[in-house]
C-alpha angles and dihedrals in degrees: 000000000000119000129205131192133221116192124196124187121189120192113207131200123226090280092051092251113144113257098168136021120191130172142179135185133202094244096040112127090221114078093210143063112286121219123235135174096207142014139189118192123179129188126188114228104204094190093055094029088226139123115243112205142193113193117176136160133177121249091247093058106121123222093243090051090051091051090051090047092052093045094050092043092052092048092052091044088057090052091049091049091053092048090050099043107017088226097139094171092061091044089055091047089053091049090049089052090049092051092049091046091053093045090054090050090052091049090052091050092051091048091051092049092055094053 
């Protein structure tokens, strides 16, 4: 059996708030740590039948970047769900939700800008 590694390094400030997130993976084309502003990692615990999560973002992550991150994450989650289950109808429903979610974010941003 072949094994691969994923390495994540989180730099914290004096209040333990993430300042930097860097990652690398065995099969990554880059032979260096890659920078990120946010991450979401989920593991499935079969014994507890529960998702274990690590959600982190750096203090310089902007709200609009977080909205983009959530939108893109939801869209790829929908694709993954379809590949795993072949339930295309639910994948499309999830994508429709993601589009509506992002549209509502954009509307809120526009409303705040006109205040």
